C-alpha positions in Angstrom: -19.4 -8.2 12.5 -21.2 -6.1 15.0 -24.0 -3.6 14.8 -22.9 0.1 15.1 -26.1 1.0 16.9 -25.8 -1.5 19.7 -22.3 -2.9 19.6 -23.7 -6.5 19.6 -21.7 -9.0 17.6 -24.2 -10.6 15.1 -22.0 -12.7 12.8 -18.7 -14.5 12.7 -16.8 -16.6 10.1 -13.9 -19.0 10.4 -11.4 -20.8 8.1 -10.8 -23.5 10.7 -10.0 -26.8 9.1 -9.8 -25.4 5.6 -6.7 -25.3 3.4 -5.5 -21.8 2.2 -6.4 -20.0 0.2 -10.1 -20.0 1.2 -13.0 -17.7 1.1 -15.5 -17.7 4.0 -18.8 -16.0 4.5 -20.6 -15.3 7.6 -24.2 -14.4 6.7 -26.9 -12.7 8.6 -30.0 -11.1 7.3 -29.8 -7.4 8.1 -31.8 -4.5 6.7 -30.0 -2.9 3.8 -28.1 0.3 4.8 -27.5 -1.1 8.4 -24.3 0.4 9.7 -21.8 -2.3 10.9 -18.2 -2.7 12.1 -16.0 -5.6 11.1 -12.5 -6.8 11.8 -10.1 -9.7 11.1 -8.5 -11.9 13.8 -5.8 -14.5 13.6 -6.3 -17.6 15.8 -4.2 -20.8 15.8 -4.6 -23.8 18.0 -7.1 -21.9 20.1 -4.7 -19.0 20.8 -5.6 -15.5 19.6 -2.6 -13.9 17.9 -4.3 -10.5 17.4 -7.1 -8.7 15.7 -7.3 -5.6 13.5 -9.1 -2.5 14.7 -12.8 -2.4 14.0 -13.7 -0.8 10.6 -17.0 0.8 9.7 -19.1 -0.4 6.9 -22.7 -0.7 5.6 -24.7 -3.8 4.7 
């Protein structure tokens, strides 16, 4: 997740070492209404296999 205002990545979450299906949460205390961007990426054995585009959202 990155802040829309600065482009700074403020939170990440990983399923590394967990058996599917799994739910992960990357938490960060942000002010309610903060505009963010988020995306999903697939990485296996340290190799990035691709990411989605960044999608807008609000906290």
